[in-house]
Kinemage of the C-alpha trace (Angstrom):
@kinemage 1
@onewidth
@group {chain A} dominant
@subgroup {mainchain}
@vectorlist {calphas} color= white
{ca unk a 1} P -7.868 -8.503 9.722
{ca unk a 2} L -7.279 -8.584 5.990
{ca unk a 3} L -4.347 -6.713 4.464
{ca unk a 4} L -4.902 -5.302 1.010
{ca unk a 5} L -2.352 -3.691 -1.251
{ca unk a 6} L -3.871 -1.300 -3.779
{ca unk a 7} L -1.925 0.244 -6.606
{ca unk a 8} L -3.062 2.544 -9.381
{ca unk a 9} L -1.389 1.387 -12.572
{ca unk a 10} L -0.756 -1.567 -14.792
{ca unk a 11} L -0.065 -5.181 -13.841
{ca unk a 12} L 3.144 -6.155 -12.059
{ca unk a 13} L 6.053 -6.238 -14.481
{ca unk a 14} L 8.089 -9.417 -14.743
{ca unk a 15} L 11.151 -8.031 -13.021
{ca unk a 16} L 9.217 -7.608 -9.734
{ca unk a 17} L 6.255 -9.965 -10.153
{ca unk a 18} L 7.942 -13.030 -8.648
{ca unk a 19} L 9.127 -11.105 -5.591
{ca unk a 20} L 5.743 -9.488 -5.002
{ca unk a 21} L 4.012 -12.856 -5.287
{ca unk a 22} L 6.546 -14.482 -2.949
{ca unk a 23} L 6.223 -11.902 -0.178
{ca unk a 24} L 2.441 -11.727 -0.588
{ca unk a 25} L 2.257 -15.506 -0.149
{ca unk a 26} L 4.450 -15.295 2.958
{ca unk a 27} L 2.170 -12.632 4.479
{ca unk a 28} L -0.712 -15.116 4.116
{ca unk a 29} L 0.822 -17.077 7.023
{ca unk a 30} L -0.072 -14.151 9.292
{ca unk a 31} L -3.010 -12.319 7.694
{ca unk a 32} L -5.136 -12.800 4.599
{ca unk a 33} L -3.567 -10.544 1.976
{ca unk a 34} L -4.331 -9.590 -1.596
{ca unk a 35} L -3.503 -7.083 -4.302
{ca unk a 36} L -5.935 -4.831 -6.130
{ca unk a 37} L -4.501 -3.180 -9.204
{ca unk a 38} L -6.639 -0.201 -10.180
{ca unk a 39} L -6.377 0.513 -13.890
{ca unk a 40} L -6.039 4.181 -14.758
{ca unk a 41} L -9.018 5.734 -16.583
{ca unk a 42} L -9.250 4.885 -20.281
{ca unk a 43} L -8.849 8.536 -21.279
{ca unk a 44} L -5.864 9.154 -18.968
{ca unk a 45} L -3.663 10.393 -21.803
{ca unk a 46} L -5.864 13.391 -22.564
{ca unk a 47} L -6.614 14.426 -18.971
{ca unk a 48} L -4.769 17.149 -17.114
{ca unk a 49} L -2.797 16.025 -14.078
{ca unk a 50} L -5.501 17.411 -11.769
{ca unk a 51} L -8.341 15.746 -13.690
{ca unk a 52} L -6.445 12.451 -13.818
{ca unk a 53} L -5.973 12.480 -10.030
{ca unk a 54} L -9.674 13.229 -9.569
{ca unk a 55} L -10.641 10.372 -11.915
{ca unk a 56} L -8.297 7.981 -10.095
{ca unk a 57} L -9.733 9.145 -6.757
{ca unk a 58} L -13.224 8.214 -7.990
{ca unk a 59} L -11.950 4.710 -8.832
{ca unk a 60} L -10.348 4.402 -5.382
{ca unk a 61} L -13.437 5.621 -3.533
{ca unk a 62} L -15.604 3.183 -5.500
{ca unk a 63} L -13.628 0.332 -3.881
{ca unk a 64} L -13.178 1.860 -0.413
{ca unk a 65} L -15.528 1.012 2.430
{ca unk a 66} L -16.313 3.389 5.289
{ca unk a 67} L -14.574 1.281 7.950
{ca unk a 68} L -11.399 0.600 5.924
{ca unk a 69} L -8.157 1.789 7.485
{ca unk a 70} L -6.370 3.509 4.609
{ca unk a 71} L -2.601 3.974 4.578
{ca unk a 72} L -1.391 6.152 1.723
{ca unk a 73} L 2.183 5.710 0.569
{ca unk a 74} L 3.494 9.225 0.029
{ca unk a 75} L 7.070 10.460 -0.160
{ca unk a 76} L 6.085 13.321 2.180
{ca unk a 77} L 4.473 11.022 4.722
{ca unk a 78} L 5.629 9.840 8.111
{ca unk a 79} L 8.618 7.515 8.128
{ca unk a 80} L 8.474 4.331 10.203
{ca unk a 81} L 11.179 1.862 11.138
{ca unk a 82} L 10.444 -1.818 10.545
{ca unk a 83} L 9.703 -2.404 14.259
{ca unk a 84} L 7.399 0.636 14.241
{ca unk a 85} L 5.579 -0.787 11.219
{ca unk a 86} L 5.185 -4.095 13.067
{ca unk a 87} L 3.719 -2.260 16.057
{ca unk a 88} L 1.379 -0.342 13.740
{ca unk a 89} L 0.112 -3.578 12.159
{ca unk a 90} L -0.413 -5.102 15.612
{ca unk a 91} L -2.351 -2.028 16.759
{ca unk a 92} L -4.666 -2.298 13.754
{ca unk a 93} L -5.234 -5.997 14.503
{ca unk a 94} L -5.862 -5.242 18.202
{ca unk a 95} L -8.430 -2.619 17.202
{ca unk a 96} L -10.227 -5.236 15.067
{ca unk a 97} L -9.595 -3.380 11.843
{ca unk a 98} L -11.421 -5.338 9.167
{ca unk a 99} L -9.386 -4.174 6.165
{ca unk a 100} L -5.990 -2.517 6.367
{ca unk a 101} L -5.336 -1.013 2.952
{ca unk a 102} L -1.953 0.189 1.744
{ca unk a 103} L -2.449 2.447 -1.291
{ca unk a 104} L 0.132 3.345 -3.918
{ca unk a 105} L -1.268 6.214 -5.972
{ca unk a 106} L -0.894 6.915 -9.661
{ca unk a 107} L 2.021 8.443 -11.536
{ca unk a 108} L 1.178 11.940 -10.276
{ca unk a 109} L 0.199 10.916 -6.761
{ca unk a 110} L -3.355 11.152 -5.456
{ca unk a 111} L -6.075 13.744 -5.252
{ca unk a 112} L -6.323 15.784 -2.049
{ca unk a 113} L -9.579 13.957 -1.195
{ca unk a 114} L -7.674 10.661 -0.952
{ca unk a 115} L -4.994 12.270 1.216
{ca unk a 116} L -7.707 13.557 3.538
{ca unk a 117} L -9.354 10.117 3.750
{ca unk a 118} L -6.100 8.330 4.632
{ca unk a 119} L -5.611 7.582 8.306
{ca unk a 120} L -1.846 7.556 7.774
{ca unk a 121} L 0.410 8.994 5.095
{ca unk a 122} L 3.491 6.795 5.152
{ca unk a 123} L 6.836 7.313 3.448
{ca unk a 124} L 9.054 4.333 2.707
{ca unk a 125} L 11.990 6.657 2.093
{ca unk a 126} L 12.940 10.200 1.213
{ca unk a 127} L 13.997 8.732 -2.125
{ca unk a 128} L 11.509 8.388 -4.961
{ca unk a 129} L 11.152 4.864 -6.390
{ca unk a 130} L 9.412 3.529 -9.489
{ca unk a 131} L 5.913 2.301 -8.626
{ca unk a 132} L 6.815 -1.301 -9.446
{ca unk a 133} L 9.666 -1.260 -6.919
{ca unk a 134} L 7.433 0.388 -4.312
{ca unk a 135} L 5.085 -2.595 -4.632
{ca unk a 136} L 7.936 -5.013 -3.973
{ca unk a 137} L 9.387 -2.975 -1.093
{ca unk a 138} L 5.928 -2.591 0.462
{ca unk a 139} L 5.220 -6.324 0.333
{ca unk a 140} L 8.625 -7.118 1.811
{ca unk a 141} L 8.274 -4.570 4.621
{ca unk a 142} L 4.807 -5.795 5.614
{ca unk a 143} L 6.159 -9.352 5.639
{ca unk a 144} L 9.116 -8.172 7.751
{ca unk a 145} L 6.696 -6.494 10.157
{ca unk a 146} L 4.740 -9.731 10.508
{ca unk a 147} L 7.898 -11.689 11.315
{ca unk a 148} L 8.878 -9.101 13.933
{ca unk a 149} L 5.485 -9.567 15.609
{ca unk a 150} L 6.144 -13.308 15.868
{ca unk a 151} L 9.753 -12.798 16.960
{ca unk a 152} L 10.959 -14.815 13.974
{ca unk a 153} L 14.509 -14.730 12.630
{ca unk a 154} L 13.918 -12.849 9.366
{ca unk a 155} L 14.566 -9.377 10.837
{ca unk a 156} L 17.936 -8.604 12.401
{ca unk a 157} L 18.189 -5.413 14.402
């Protein structure tokens, strides 16, 4: 199984880049993992919020394959503990999921069509975080989940 982290927006900013790269490299010890940063449409500044979400959805669907397992990060989604996330990752691996994709939408969220396509809408917290921090938290939590699966010392419960 390959884990992919997709994020609509610009490149990682310096204040989180090192952490994202570090945790992404650590995940590689368990699963192949990579980031896909989806640039917003060129005309994003003149689009309405609805049209922007539709344009971003088209960019997402252009990359998505029919058998991808899509997890949408959404503040209204289901909350999981770190052990529950580990179990979720293991279930996807046991089911021979080819690509497990964690998607962070754009500044206004995602179009309804993306929400409908997602197999899971997942909330990291009831708090709202800047997208750059969500990337770092996501990478760290997936790494934590991997260490839980291997019963390694990183996670203390």
